[in-house]
C-alpha positions in Angstrom: 1.7 36.0 24.1 2.9 37.2 21.1 6.7 38.6 20.8 7.6 41.9 19.9 10.9 42.5 17.5 12.2 45.4 16.1 11.2 46.1 12.3 14.2 47.4 9.8 12.6 51.2 10.3 13.1 50.7 14.2 9.4 50.5 15.7 8.2 47.3 17.1 5.8 44.9 15.9 4.4 42.1 17.3 5.0 38.6 15.7 3.3 35.2 16.1 4.6 31.4 15.4 2.6 30.0 12.8 2.9 26.4 11.3 2.1 25.8 7.6 1.8 22.2 6.7 1.4 21.3 3.2 0.1 17.5 2.1 -0.5 15.9 -1.2 1.1 14.6 -4.2 5.0 15.5 -4.8 5.6 17.7 -7.7 8.0 20.3 -8.8 7.0 23.8 -7.9 4.9 23.3 -4.6 7.9 25.1 -2.4 8.6 27.6 -4.6 4.8 28.6 -4.9 4.6 28.6 -0.7 8.1 30.6 -0.3 6.7 33.2 -3.1 3.6 34.1 -1.0 5.9 34.1 2.1 7.9 36.4 0.9 5.4 39.0 0.6 4.6 39.0 3.8 7.7 39.9 6.0 7.9 36.4 7.3 10.9 35.2 9.3 11.8 31.2 8.8 12.2 29.1 11.8 12.3 25.8 10.6 11.5 23.6 7.5 10.8 19.9 7.1 10.0 17.8 4.2 9.6 14.3 3.6 8.4 12.1 0.6 7.3 8.8 1.0 6.0 6.8 -2.2 5.2 9.9 -4.0 3.4 11.6 -1.1 4.7 15.0 0.4 4.4 16.3 3.9 6.3 19.7 4.2 6.4 21.8 7.5 7.3 25.2 7.7 7.5 27.3 11.1 7.7 30.9 10.6 7.4 34.1 12.6 5.2 36.8 10.9 3.8 40.4 12.0 0.5 39.4 14.2 -1.6 41.8 11.8 -0.3 39.7 8.9 -1.5 36.7 10.6 -4.9 38.3 12.1 -6.1 39.8 8.8 -3.4 40.7 6.6 -4.3 38.0 3.7 -1.2 35.4 4.8 -3.8 32.7 5.4 -5.8 33.2 2.2 -2.8 33.8 0.2 -1.0 30.6 1.4 -4.4 28.6 0.8 -5.1 30.0 -2.6 -1.2 29.3 -3.9 -1.2 25.4 -2.2 -4.9 24.9 -3.6 -3.9 26.0 -6.8 -1.3 23.2 -7.1 -3.9 20.8 -6.1 -2.4 20.1 -2.5 -3.8 20.5 1.0 -2.7 22.9 3.5 -3.4 23.7 7.2 -2.3 26.9 9.0 -2.0 26.9 12.9 -1.2 29.9 15.0 1.0 29.9 18.1 0.7 32.4 20.7 4.6 32.0 21.4 7.5 31.2 19.4 8.4 27.5 20.2 11.1 27.1 22.6 13.9 25.3 21.2 14.0 21.4 22.5 17.0 19.8 23.7 18.9 18.3 20.6 18.5 14.2 20.2 20.9 12.4 22.0 21.2 9.1 20.4 20.1 7.0 17.2 18.5 3.5 17.3 18.7 1.8 14.1 16.1 -0.8 13.1 16.8 -3.5 10.4 14.5 -5.9 9.3 13.6 -8.2 6.6 10.9 -7.4 7.0 10.3 -5.0 9.7 6.6 -5.3 10.8 4.1 -2.9 12.2 3.9 -4.9 15.4 8.0 -5.0 15.7 8.5 -0.9 15.2 5.3 -1.0 17.6 7.3 -2.5 20.1 10.1 -0.4 19.6 8.0 3.0 19.8 6.3 1.4 23.0 9.3 0.5 25.1 11.3 3.7 24.2 8.2 5.8 25.4 7.8 3.5 28.7 10.9 4.9 29.6 10.5 8.7 28.6 12.5 8.5 25.6 11.1 10.7 22.7 11.3 10.0 19.2 12.6 13.2 17.6 12.7 12.2 14.0 12.2 9.0 11.8 14.1 8.6 8.3 14.3 5.5 6.1 18.1 4.5 5.6 17.4 1.2 3.3 15.1 -0.8 1.3 17.4 -3.6 0.1 18.8 -5.8 1.0 17.1 -5.3 4.4 14.3 -2.5 5.5 16.3 -0.3 7.8 14.9 3.0 9.9 16.9 5.1 11.9 15.5 7.0 14.9 16.8 10.1 16.6 15.8 10.1 20.1 16.2 12.0 23.3 17.0 10.0 26.0 16.5 11.5 29.8 19.3 10.2 31.9 22.2 7.7 31.7 20.2 5.4 34.1 17.2 5.5 31.1 19.6 4.6 28.6 20.9 1.5 30.0 17.2 0.3 30.7 16.7 1.0 26.8 19.9 -0.8 25.9 18.3 -3.9 28.1 15.3 -3.2 26.1 16.2 -3.0 22.7 18.1 -6.1 22.8 15.2 -8.2 24.1 13.1 -6.4 21.3 15.7 -7.5 19.2 15.4 -11.2 20.0 11.5 -11.1 20.3 10.7 -9.5 17.1 13.8 -11.1 15.2 14.8 -7.6 14.2 18.4 -6.2 14.7 18.5 -3.0 16.6 21.7 -0.5 17.2 22.0 2.2 19.5 24.7 4.8 19.2 25.5 8.3 20.4 23.9 11.0 18.1 27.0 13.1 18.0 30.0 13.9 16.0 31.9 11.1 16.8 29.4 8.8 14.7 30.4 10.6 11.6 33.9 10.7 12.1 34.9 6.9 12.1 38.0 6.7 9.6 39.3 3.1 10.0 37.5 -0.3 10.0 38.6 -3.6 10.4 37.1 -7.0 9.5 37.5 -10.2 10.6 37.6 -12.9 7.5 36.3 -16.3 8.2 32.5 -16.1 8.1 32.5 -12.5 8.1 34.2 -11.0 5.1 33.8 -14.5 3.1 31.4 -17.4 3.5 33.1 -20.0 5.5 36.5 -20.8 7.0 39.6 -20.9 5.1 41.2 -23.5 7.3 38.4 -26.0 6.7 38.8 -25.5 2.9 42.5 -26.5 3.1 41.4 -29.5 5.6 39.2 -30.9 2.8 42.2 -31.6 0.7 43.4 -33.7 3.2 40.2 -35.2 4.2 40.3 -33.9 7.5 37.3 -31.3 7.2 35.2 -32.8 10.1 38.1 -32.9 12.7 39.1 -29.5 11.8 35.6 -28.4 11.9 34.9 -29.5 15.4 37.9 -27.6 16.6 37.1 -24.5 14.9 33.7 -24.7 16.6 35.1 -25.2 19.5 37.2 -22.2 19.4 34.8 -20.0 18.1 32.7 -20.4 21.0 35.4 -20.1 23.4 35.9 -23.1 24.7 39.4 -23.7 23.6 42.5 -21.8 23.5 42.7 -20.3 20.2 46.7 -20.9 20.1 46.0 -24.2 20.8 43.2 -25.3 18.4 45.5 -23.2 15.8 48.3 -25.7 16.0 46.0 -28.6 16.3 44.2 -27.6 13.2 47.3 -26.5 11.2 49.0 -29.7 11.9 46.4 -31.6 10.2 48.0 -30.0 7.0 51.6 -31.4 7.0 52.5 -32.3 3.6 50.1 -30.5 1.8 51.4 -29.1 -1.7 52.1 -25.2 -1.5 50.1 -24.3 -4.5 46.8 -25.5 -2.8 46.9 -22.2 -1.1 46.6 -20.5 -4.3 43.9 -22.9 -5.6 42.0 -21.9 -2.6 42.3 -18.6 -2.5 40.6 -18.4 -5.9 37.7 -20.1 -4.4 37.1 -17.8 -1.6 33.6 -16.5 -1.7 32.6 -13.0 -0.4 30.0 -12.6 1.7 27.0 -10.7 0.1 27.2 -7.0 0.4 30.9 -7.2 1.2 32.6 -5.2 -2.5 29.6 -2.6 -1.7 30.8 -2.5 1.7 34.5 -1.7 0.9 33.8 0.3 -2.0 31.6 2.6 -0.1 33.7 3.0 2.6 36.8 3.7 0.3 34.9 6.4 -1.4 34.2 8.0 2.0 38.2 8.0 3.3 38.1 5.1 5.2 41.3 3.2 6.0 40.2 -0.4 5.1 42.0 -3.6 6.5 41.4 -7.4 7.5 42.4 -9.3 10.9 42.4 -12.8 10.7 43.4 -16.1 12.4 43.7 -17.3 8.9 46.6 -17.6 6.6 48.0 -14.6 4.9 49.0 -16.4 1.9 45.4 -17.2 1.1 44.0 -14.1 2.2 46.5 -11.3 0.4 45.2 -11.7 -3.1 41.6 -11.0 -2.1 43.1 -7.7 0.2 45.0 -6.8 -3.0 41.8 -7.5 -5.1 39.8 -5.1 -2.8 42.7 -2.6 -2.4 42.7 -3.2 1.5 45.0 -1.1 3.5 46.0 -3.3 6.0 46.5 -7.2 6.6 47.4 -9.2 9.4 47.0 -13.0 9.8 49.0 -16.2 10.5 51.9 -17.2 8.1 51.9 -20.8 7.2 54.9 -22.4 7.4 56.5 -24.1 3.7 59.9 -26.1 3.3 60.3 -27.6 -0.3 57.2 -26.9 -1.6 54.9 -28.6 1.1 53.3 -27.4 4.4 55.0 -28.3 7.5 51.9 -28.1 9.6 53.4 -25.1 11.8 52.9 -21.4 11.6 55.9 -19.2 12.0 56.0 -15.7 13.6 53.6 -14.0 15.7 50.5 -15.9 16.1 47.1 -13.4 15.5 45.0 -14.8 18.1 42.4 -12.8 20.5 44.8 -10.6 21.7 46.6 -10.6 18.5 43.7 -9.3 16.8 43.4 -6.3 19.1 46.8 -5.2 18.9 46.6 -5.5 15.0 43.6 -2.9 15.2 45.7 -0.6 17.4 48.8 -1.0 14.9 46.6 -0.1 11.9 45.2 2.8 13.7 48.4 4.2 14.7 49.6 3.7 11.4 46.8 5.7 9.9 46.8 8.4 12.5 43.2 7.6 13.6 42.4 7.8 17.2 40.5 4.4 18.4 37.5 6.1 19.1 37.1 6.4 15.4 37.7 2.9 14.4 35.3 0.1 13.7 35.9 -3.7 14.1 33.5 -6.5 12.5 33.7 -9.8 13.3 31.8 -13.5 14.4 33.9 -15.3 17.2 34.9 -15.6 20.4 38.4 -14.6 19.0 37.0 -11.1 18.0 35.8 -10.2 21.6 39.3 -8.2 22.3 39.3 -6.5 19.1 35.4 -5.3 19.2 36.0 -3.8 22.6 39.3 -1.8 21.6 37.2 -0.4 18.6 35.2 2.7 18.8 32.3 0.6 17.5 32.4 -3.0 17.8 29.7 -4.8 15.4 29.0 -8.5 15.9 28.1 -10.0 12.3 25.8 -13.4 12.6 28.0 -14.1 15.7 28.2 -16.2 18.5 26.7 -15.3 22.0 29.7 -14.6 23.7 30.8 -11.9 21.0 27.1 -10.7 20.9 27.1 -9.7 24.6 30.2 -7.4 24.3 29.5 -5.8 21.1 28.2 -2.3 20.6 25.9 -3.6 17.7 24.7 -7.1 16.4 23.6 -8.1 13.1 22.1 -10.9 12.0 21.2 -11.2 8.5 23.7 -12.5 6.2 24.7 -9.2 4.3 27.5 -7.4 4.9 26.4 -3.7 4.0 24.2 -3.6 6.8 27.3 -2.6 8.4 27.3 0.9 6.4 23.4 1.5 7.6 24.7 1.3 11.2 27.2 4.0 10.3 24.4 6.1 9.2 25.0 5.9 5.5 21.8 5.3 3.3 21.0 2.6 0.4 20.0 6.1 -1.4 24.0 7.4 -0.9 25.2 4.0 -1.8 23.5 3.8 -5.3 23.7 7.7 -5.8 27.7 7.0 -5.9 27.4 3.5 -7.8 25.4 5.4 -10.3 27.8 7.5 -11.5 30.3 4.8 -12.0 27.3 2.4 -13.9 27.4 0.3 -11.4 24.0 -0.1 -9.7 22.9 -3.7 -9.4 20.8 -5.4 -7.2 20.4 -8.7 -7.1 16.4 -10.6 -6.7 16.7 -12.0 -2.9 14.7 -15.0 -2.6 11.8 -14.6 0.4 12.7 -16.0 3.8 
């Protein structure tokens, strides 16, 4: 059935819905040629979607046109002539009814892999379909350092979403990809504060172990660190035990270790991009302020919370002073930073890797486990297993293209060759 609408002169004219799909090699002027024709046929625009993959264009245009124009008024022949004239193909399909608007997407699924195989993505799609989840749109968010795809989906119910979470977690394990689910809402784009753990998250390695190497106690300290990260040992107890091994170490060693810190690949890109977007950025660490602060200043971070090593007569005493930044302390630091920045907790992001980060990730609006221990992955909103910190940006809906477009303005675009796995 066609719809009747009032024309500008007051009469009613039947209008039909028409979908025009253009495909072929992309080139300047295609859209202009199409709309020049449409403008001559009293067409109302309902929707336009376009994608270009490797130079191949797919352009979909949904219009409402007077029935007589569609049936015999030359719309079809004029559109075909214009599109064929620029060397592309076109299909024109008429529907008897204007389309009923579907419900908006409810969630996003971000899939990251190196690579994402057709099999892996097929499993994602199959599991979603089995739960009645419709994939509304798909877009690429990254081709470096991992491939990233973002799906906007419509989930029919809360129960289906719970099942989808469980299904996607299993797919991630079985297929060796990272999968993150989030609400598709304004809140996803409203994040304004991000806090990183330091050891094995923002930087590679553990600061306490670097210090322990200077006194020949690295094996002993590493064993205690590992037990604490797995949640098998109270952090405060493990901290005191490890710091005690540093007694007598010259304080200048702290400066030496600070200069030797190696950032996790993608860390500078992540901080730089988020600062451009107006994020407040900070670090919360069970490590030591004297080592971390120079790096925080270099990265222009807004907030730092870490433990403080006691120094007497130029040497470490083997004790920490002040409140200990442990598991509850990290969550408190996140809340304090949010309060200072005037950012609601639902607009915060926390990124960490160990059991000591559980409370912080649970308190954040979005908790991201980064190459994390099982205890943290179980409570995180998203879990990343690739060794590139900038994958966090893709979870936040920021694309590699947007990152590099901003970097290009400052002449900073650089891709480091990554060895094949």
